[in-house]
KEVOKE-915702 format. One record per residue: x, y, z of N, C-alpha, C in turn. Coordinates in steps of 0.02 Angstrom, whole numbers, plus 50000, padded with zeros to 5 digits. Layout:
% KEVOKE-915702
XYZXYZXYZ ...
This chain:
% KEVOKE-915702
515014754949784514454750749763513844755249753 513494754449697512914758649683512304756149721 511864760749738511244759049772510754756249722 510334751649743509884748249696509354752749667 509204758249700508644762449677508864767949632 509514769449626509744774549579510464773049562 510674775149503511334773349479511814779149490 512364778049526512864783049538513394782549484 513534788149451514014788249396514524793649410 515004794049366515524799249372515194806149370 515374810449418515064817049423515194821249362 515734819649324515914823749266515604820949202 515244815349206514924812549147514384817249123 514354818949057513844823549033513144820749043 512664825349051511974823249062511634821948996 511404815848986511064814048924510344816448928 510084819548874509384821748874508904816148892 509074809948869508644804348885508584803048959 509134804248996509114803249068508644808249101 508684814649080508224819649108507504817849090 507394815149030506724813049011506464807549057 506914802849075506704797649122506504800549189 506904805249214506734808549277506054811949273 505934815749220505304819449217504704814849205 504824809149171504274804349166504084801549234 504594799849273504454797249340504194802749386 504444808849375504174814449413503444815549399 503234814649336502534815349319502114809949352 502384803849355502024798449390501924800349464 502454802749496502394804449567501944810549576 501934815149528501494820949534500764818849534 500604813449498499914810849496499824805149545 500244805149597500184800649655500294793349639 500654791949584500854785049568501564783849592 501734777449600502404775749623502904776749566 503444780549578503964781149527504404774949524 504704773749467505174768249459505884771049465 506234768849516506874771949533507454768749495 507364762949469507924759249440508244762949382 508904763649384509284766549328509334774149327 509034777749375509064784949375509734787349403 510054791849366510694794649388510584800249438 511054801049485511004806449535511654810349539 511924812149481512524816349482512324823549499 512814827649521512664834649534512364838249474 512594836449414512324839649354511584837949344 511414831649355510714829549346510274833249397 510474833149460510084836549512510024844049496 510574847049472510554854049453510034855549400 510014851349348509514852249296508804851349322 508714846449366508044845249393507794851249435 508244854749467508054860649506507984866749461 508434867349412508444873449370507844873949323 507644868549292507114868849241506444871249270 506204868649328505584871449356505654878849374 506264880749397506374887849412506304892049348 506604889649294506564893349230505844893649205 505464888149215504764888149195504374893249236 504524893649301504184898649343504314905749320 504944907149300505114913749273504694915249211 504644910349167504274911249105503524912249118 503254908249163502534908649177502354915349209 502764917649257502624924149287502644929749235 503084929049186503104934149133502454934049092 502174928149082501554927649044500974930849081 501014931349147500474934249186500404941749173 500924944949147500924952149138500854953849064 500344957549047500254959748979500684965948967 501014966148910501424971948894502114971448923 502504976948920503194976948944503234975449019 503784972149039503894970549110504634970949125 504794972349188505484972649211505634966649255 506224963749247506434958049288506724960549353 506484957749409506714959849475507184954349501 507844955249488508324949949502508384948149576 508274952749626508324950649696507844945049714 507314944149674506844938649688507184931849683 507724931349644508084925049638508414923049704 508524927849748508844926349812508344923849863 507704924449850507204922349898506894915649878 506534912649924506164906549908506564900149914 507174900449939507584894349943507484890450008 507074893050053506944889450115506624882650101 506154882450054505834876150038506334871050011 506804873349970507314868849944507744866050000 507954870350046508374868150102508004863150146 507364864550159506964859950200506884853250164 506774853350099506704847150061507324842950065 507904846050059508534842350064508594839050133 508434842750185508494840050253507994834450264 507384835150238506874829950245507114823550211 507404824150152507654818150117508204814750157 508644818650185509174815850227508874812450289 508354815450318508034812750377507714805950364 507404805250305507024799250290507444793450266 508004794950234508364789750199508864785750242 509164788350295509644784350333509394777450353 508724776850364508454770450384508164766550325 508164769650267507804766650211508104760050189 508774759250191509094753250166508874747250208 508754748250272508604742650315507864741150322 507444746250313506734744850328506254747450275 506504749750217506044752250165506054747950102 506414742350103506404737950045506974739249997 507084734749951507664735149906507614740849855 507014743349843506944748549793506924755549823 507134756249886507144762849917507664767249884 507514773649872507994778149840508504780749890 509034783549863509504787249905509204794149921 509534797749968509294804449984509324808949923 509864808449883509924812549824509374811049774 509214804549766508694802749718508004805149742 507874804649807507224807049833507154814549823 507694818349835507664825549823507564827049749 507924823249706507844824049634507134822849611 506784817849641506104816449622505624821949644 505754824849703505344830549725505404836349675 506014837449651506114842749601505794840949534 505844834549515505564832449451504814832949450 504484831149505503754831449506503504838649504 503924843349530503724850449530503634853049459 504024850349411503964852649341503274850949314 503034844949325502374842949301501824847149333 501854847949398501334851649433501314858949409 501914861949404501934868949383501674869649311 501854864949267501634865449198500874864849193 500584860049229499854859049225499484864949254 499694867349313499354873049343499424879249299 499994880049266500084885849222499614885549163 499514879549135499064878849078498344880549097 498184879649161497504881149184497424888349205 497884890749248497774897149280498014903149239 498544902349198498774908149160498244910549111 497924906149071497394908549027496814911649066 496644908749125496104911649165496284918649188 496914919549209497124926149232497134931249174 497344929049115497404933749059496714936149035 496204931949042495544934049019495124936749077 495424937249137495074940349193494604935849231 494644929249219494194924649255494454923249325 495114922849333495404921049398495454927249442 494894929349469494864935149513494294934249562 494344937849619493824937249670493154939749643 493174944649599492554947449572492194942349529 492564938349490492254933449445492094926949481 492544924549523492454918049554492074918349620 492064924249651491804924649719492324922249769 492194923549833492694921749883492804914249887 492264910349884492334903049887492724900449827 492564903049769492914900849709493644902549710 493804908649736494504910749740494894906149787 494614904649845494944900249893494984893149865 494474890949830494484884149802495034883449750 495104888449706495624888149655496324888249687 496404892449738497044892749773497184886049808 496674883349842496764877049878496904871249833 496634871349771496764865949724497504865249708 497824870949692498534870749676498964868849735 498854872149792499254870749852499134863649876 498504861449874498354854649897498684849349854 498704850549789499024845649744499774845149760 500104850949767500814850949783500944847149848 500564848749899500664845449964500544838049961 500004835949927499844828849922500384825049885 500624827749829501134824349790501784823549830 501984828749866502594828349906502534823249962 501974823449998501904819050056501824811750036 501454810449983501384803549960502064800849938 502454804949904503114802649881503564800949939 503624805449988504094804250043503854798650089 503204797850097502964792350139503084785550106 503044785350041503154778950006503894777249999 504314782549996505004781449974505504781050031 505344783550089505824783750143505704778350195 505964779550254505894774850309505164773650327 505044767850357504374766250379504264768150453 504764771050483504694773050553504264779350557 503834779450608503334784750613503634791550631 504104791750675504354798250698504664802350641 505124799450600505394803450544504844805450494 504354800950484503814802550437503404808550461 503234808550525502834814050552503224820550550 503874820350568504284826350566504324828950494 504434824350446504474826450376503824829550353 503254826650373502594829350354502504836450380 502664837450444502584844050474503024849150440 503654847250425504114851950394503894853850324 503704848850284503504850250215502854854350213 502374852450255501744856250257501864863350283 502294863950333502434870550361502764875250312 503264872750275503614877150228503164878850169 502714874150150502234875550095501744881050117 501494880450179501034885550205501384892350212 502004892250236502374898450244502484901850176 502614897850124502724900650058502104904050030 501504901950053500894905150030500724911250074 500874910750139500684916050185501144922150179 501804920950176502274926450170502374927750096 502084933250073502064934750002502764934949972 502924930449925503594930349896503704936049847 504334937849838504484942749787504334939849719 504074943849675503944941649606504554942849563 504624938749512505194939549466505074945249417 504444946649403504274951649352503774956649380 503854962849362503374968149377503244972149314 502634974649306502484978649246502974984449238 503204985349177503674990849163503284997449160 503555002649191503225009149186503165011349113 502585013749096502475016049028502825022749017 503165023448961503485029948948502975035448943 503125040848976502655046448976502855051348921 502535050348864502685054648807502425061648819 502735066248787502505073148793501795073748766 501335075348810500635075548792500445082548770 499955082748727499695089348707499345092648766 499395099148771499055102648826498305101248825 498015100748884497295099648889496925105748863 496425104548822496015110048797495435111148846 495505116348886495005117748937494405121248905 493985117448873493395120148840492845121248891 492355125148870491775126248914491425119648929 491365115348878491035108948888491395104848941 492065104948940492455101148988492375104049059 492365110449063492295113649129491595112249158 491085112449116490415111149140490295103849156 490695099449127490615092349138490805090249209 491305093649238491555091449303491025091449358 490625096649367490105096249418489625090449407 489495088749343489055083049328489385076449349 490035075749335490395069649354490385068849430 490525074249466490515073949539489825071949564 489305075149538488635073549562488455066349547 488625063849487488465056949470488825052049516 489465053349530489845048749572489585048849644 489415054649669489155055149737488465051849742 488045052949692487375050049693487405042349686 487945039849657488005032549645488205028749708 488425032349761488615028849822488015025349852 488085018849864487525014849888487425015849963 486815015149986486685015850059486975009950097 487045010950162487315005650205486804999950212 487064994250232486654988250243486594987150318 485994986850345485904985950417486234979450441 486584979950496486914974150526487564972250496 487804975950446488434974450412488914980250422 489544978750437490044984050443490284985950374 489914990350341490084992350273490684997050273 491074996550219491655000950210491515005650152 491575012150165491545017250112492265019550100 492445020150036493145021550019493205027649974 493705031849990493865037649949494615037449935 494815037849873495525038649856495625045649829 496195048549846496325055649831497025056249802 497065057849737497715058349701497755065149667 498005070349701497965077149675498545079349631 499055075149621499655077449584499635074449514 499455078649465499335076249397499965075149356 500525077749377501125077549336501465070749333 501275066049376501595059449377501055054049380 501085049249335500565044249328500535039349385 501065038849425501085033949479500505034949528 500305041149539499765042449587499085040249559 498985041149494498375038549463498345030949468 498905027549452498925020249455498795017849527 499085021349575498985019149644498255020249666 497965025749646497265027049662496815021349636 496925019449574496525014049544496635007449581 497265005849595497424999549628497114999249697 497195004449737496925004349805496165003949804 495845007749759495125007349753494905000249736 495274996949692495104990149673495174985349731 495704986149771495794981849830495224982749880 495034988949891494484990149938493834987149914 493714987349849493114984349822493134976749824 493694973849803493744966549799493804963249867 494184966349912494334963149976493894965350034 493634971450031493264974150088492544975950071 492294973550015491594974449998491384981549986 491854985849963491694992949952491434994249882 491264989149845490984990249779490324994149784 490254999449744489675003649748489715008849804 490245008449844490345013349898491045016449894 491305016949834491985019549823491965025349774 492355030449788492425036049741493165037849737 493395038949676494075041149665494075048549647 494485052349681494605059349664495305059849635 495355061649571495985061049535496095067149492 496705069749494496915074849446497345071649393 497065070749334497445067649279497065068849214 497435069849161497125071249097496705065349072 496875059149092496515053249068495855052049103 495725055449158495125054149197494645060049200 494745064949156494335070949159493585069549152 493415064449113492705062849102492475056949146 492925054249186492775048249224492695049549298 493155053549327493155054649399493195062149415 492935064049473492985071149493493705073049509 493845079349504494515081849520494685080849594 495325079949607495565079249675495725086249702 495215089549728495295096149759495065095749831 495285100249873495055100249943494295100549949 493965104649907493245105349912492895098849892 493145095449839492835089149819492945083749872 493515083749905493635078849958493155080050016 493045086350033492575087950086491865085850067 491685086950004491025084949981490935077349982 491465073749962491425066349962491345063750034 491695066750081491635064650151490925065850176 490655071550160489975073150182489475068150153 489525066650089489045062050058489125054950087 489745052850099489845046250130489525046050199 489585051450237489285051750303488525051250300 488225054150248487505053850240487265046850220 487695043150185487495036550160487625030950210 488095031850256488315026450300487955026650367 487985021150402487775020850471488395022450513 488415028250542489025030550575489185026750639 488695022750663488825018750724489155012050708 489135009850645489425003250630489855003150567 489795008050522490175007950460490835011650468 491275010550419491935013650421492055017550357 492425023050363492625026950305493385026150295 493575023750237494285022950219494475028550171 495045031850184495295037050139496035035650126 496215035350062496915034550043497135040650004 497645044150029497915050049997498605048449970 498745049949907499385048349877499635054149835 500225056749853500525062449818501215063449847 501535068949828502145071049861501955074549926 502395073949976502255077050040502805081750062 502635086450104503115091350131503205090150205 503765092550231503915091750302503375094850346 503075100150322502555103550362501895099650363 501835094450322501245090250323500765091250266 500875095950222500415097150167500525092050111 499995090650075500005085950020500005089849954 500525088749914500605092749853500035091549804 499835096849769499315096549718499555100249656 499425097349598499625100549535499165098149480 498875102949443498465101349384498415107749341 498965109449310499005115749272498475115749217 498135121349206498255128049236497815129349298 497495124149326497085125349385497535126849445 497295130849489497645132249552497285128449607 497635123549638497325119149687497715119649752 497365121049806497685121449871497875114449896 498435113849933498615107349962498155105650021 498075099150033497695096750090498175095550148 497965097150208498365096150268497995091350315 498345088350362497995083850409497485087550452 497615093850468497145097750507496485098850469 496555100050403495955100950362495545094450360 495885088850350495545082450345495195080750410 495525081850466495205080350531494585084650541 494625091050522494045095450530493455093050489 493585090750428493035088350385492735081950412 493155077450437492905071250465492485072550528 492725077050571492355078750631491695082150614 491715086650566491115090250546490585085450518 490805080350481490345075550451490095070350502 490405070150560490195065350611490425058250598 490975057350561491245050650547491575048050611 491315042550638491595039850700492185035250688 492145031050637492665025950625493015027450559 493675028850565494045031350507494685027350498 494825025750435495465022850416495785027650366 496345030550385496675035450342497365032850323 497495032350259498145029950233498455035650193 499075037450211499405043050178500055040550147 500075040450081500665038050044501035044150017 501505046750057501865052850038502495053450081 502965057350058503555058750098503365062650161 503725061350215503625064750279502915064050306 502555058850284501845058250302501745056450375 502275054650411502195053350482501945059450520 502005065350491501745071350523500985071450525 500655066850490499925066450492499675062450552 500105058850585499885054350639499555058150696 499915062750726499655066150786499025070150772 498985074150718498365077950707497745073650697 497825067550670497245063450653497075058250707 497555056550749497465050950796496915052350846 496475047450855495995047350911495745040250918 495275039150964495045032350979494705029050920 494415032950876494045030050820494425030050754 495075031150756495455031950694496045027050691 496125024050633496755020750615497075025050562 497675027450574498045031350525498715027950513 498865026650450499505023650433499825027650377 500495027950379500845032450333501435028750301 501655031350244502205028350207502885029950236 502925034750281503565036850310503435040050377 503985041250414503905045150475503945052550457 503975056850507503965064050494504625066850469 505155062750470505825065250453506125062050391 505765057450359506065053950302505595054150242 505905053550184505515052850123505285045650115 504745044750078504545038050057504875036749990 504695031249956505055029449895504565026749843 504745027849780504345025149725503825029949698 503925036449706503425041249683503675045249623 504175042649588504445046249530504115044149465 504335047149411504035045849346504145038649323 504675035449345504815028649324504495023349367 504075025249415503795020449462503105018049439 502985011549447502325008849433501855010349491 502095009049552501725010549613502235012949665 502005016549716502455018149770502635011849808 503205011749842503395005849880502875004349934 502605009549965502105008750017501455005849988 501215008849934500595006449904500644999349880 501204997549850501284990749826501314985749883 501724987149934501814982249987501184981450030 500864987050048500294986550093499674984150057 499504987250000498864985849968498914980549914 499394981249868499424976649811499684969749831 500004969249890500274962849912499934960549976 500054963950031499834961350096499074961250104 498724966550085498004966650095497624962350045 497974959250000497644954349956497624947449989 497944946750047497924940250081497774940750155 497624946650180497394947450248496884953150249 496444952950299495964958550307496164963050364 496754962050392496984966050448497464971450424 497274977650434497714983150415498344983250457 498284981450520498884981350563499364975850541 499104969950526499534964550502499864966350437 499474969250391499754971150326500294976350333 500184981250376500674986550385501314983850416 501254979450465501844976550498502264972550448 501934968450408502304964550358502614968950305 502234974150284502484978650231503104982450253 503144984150317503724987850342504374984050325 504374977650337504974973650323505124973450248 504594972450209504684972250136504954978850110 504664984250133504874990950110505594992250129 505794990550190506484991650211506974987950166 506804981650150507244977750107507284980750037 506724982750009506714985349941507054992149936 506974996249988507315002749988508075001749992 508284996950031509004995650036509274993149969 508914988749936509124986149872509114991649818 508654996349824508595001749775509105007349787 509465007049844509965012049858509685018649884 509125018349921508835024549950509365027849994 509495034249982510075037550011509945040850078 509315042450094509195046250156508935041950213 509025035350208508825030950263508135028050254 507985023250296507355019650294506775024450304 506265023850263505685028250267505305027550333 505325021450362505025020250428504275021650429 503865017750391503145018750392502855018350463 502335022350476502045022850542501315020650542 501075018750602500365017050610500155018750681 499535021050689499245022450754498515019950751 498315015950800497655012950800497305014450866 496725017750863496335019050922495955012950945 495785012651009495455006751037494775005651006 494395010850993493725010050965493745007450893 494185010150852494235007750783494495000550781 494924998750828495174991850829494614986850839 494144988550883493564984150894493154983350831 493044988950795492654988550733493024984550680 493684985150678494074981650628494084974150641 494074972150705494034965050721493384962150694 492834965850702492194963550675492214963350599 492514968350569492564968550496492964962550470 493524961150502493944955450481493554948950486 493174948150540492774942050549492244941450494 491924946950477491414946750424491714945150356 492294948050342492604946850277492894939850272 493134937150328493444930550327492914924950328 492294926450349491784921350352491614918850282 491514912350273491344909750207490684912450183 490624913250117490004915650089489444910550100 488854913150112488284908650121487864908650058 
């Protein structure tokens, strides 16, 4: 006997396009918080499959639109994100056993209720995509353009709509008993929040640009004389500290010119520090690359020492923090590889960096080292006022620093993903460790888990707690 709220048919009956249209029309009604009409809707496995598959396909398409230019599909992402689906199925089963007796003659079956949750997702995803994708493509949807309140408001609009549509649907369609309703509400809200907090794998990532054979750099007198001017301009542009505010000064250091991944990571990390930690006007990039000869100073040991000195002069050393991100190839002995032919550049070591920081009187330091064997930097740099985190331990290579890489695995997981949704370096590093381990395993890393490391001194932890509170506080 068929249920009054949905029509059960032969599972092998082909799915008529008109039937899917009926589902999506009713899904649109429920997405806009109206009551769906359940009468006549089929709930065959094929119908439910289409209702789940089409929003997934739309999500794949929309994520591709977010990336300008070539992109690579990351198929392991298809294996993630199914927790919400499993919870939705269980919630529908929880609500419906009592529906026949106490929810009225038009109550749906569990299969129909799950199908409607999937159908409404198509409308919500389509509408949000029409709004946010164009904003993202023209650069409007960013913390810099919207401000922190605007960024949170835009995020809350989408998540709030999804949650409201789901909860209104299940409260109207299932049992009227309070206990199952409350359990369903907690489960749906919890899995929605978890999906936003735990950064999901993306289906698409920008494809590495082919590195064509470039013409040799013409080291003219004008070019050589320009570099001291670029350094002086960038150092002079560092803004002074603000009294009563835990300002962050940031230096990125990318000394290996032969691979573009280090340039890209330098830019990305500098952007995160500016957007998330208020380091705008207090950031300098030191980069060895042919594309930045007129834009940024060279990444040499002497320039790094000069940048540290100038930051120390500009900051309040009792309350401000200096962040340094170093990205290159690393050696077991701890040195950071440098290359910019035909210049001869000495490698930087942790002992050199510590000496410069001590000499400049920097009390609170955050040092991030994205390189193979970078765990060897922990002991030389560690003290009460320092947080040092590395892409690997002292015995393993890191991953993602080759010519075909867009970003290193460490840089992407810690900065491009985790620190875009938390202000805690410790939280970001802990979450990134798990992500990196999974991605290295999927990529077939042959020498074992890189095992990223972190060491946090008691004094810097206190300053970071204050910094997190300041950054998390709503704008006034």
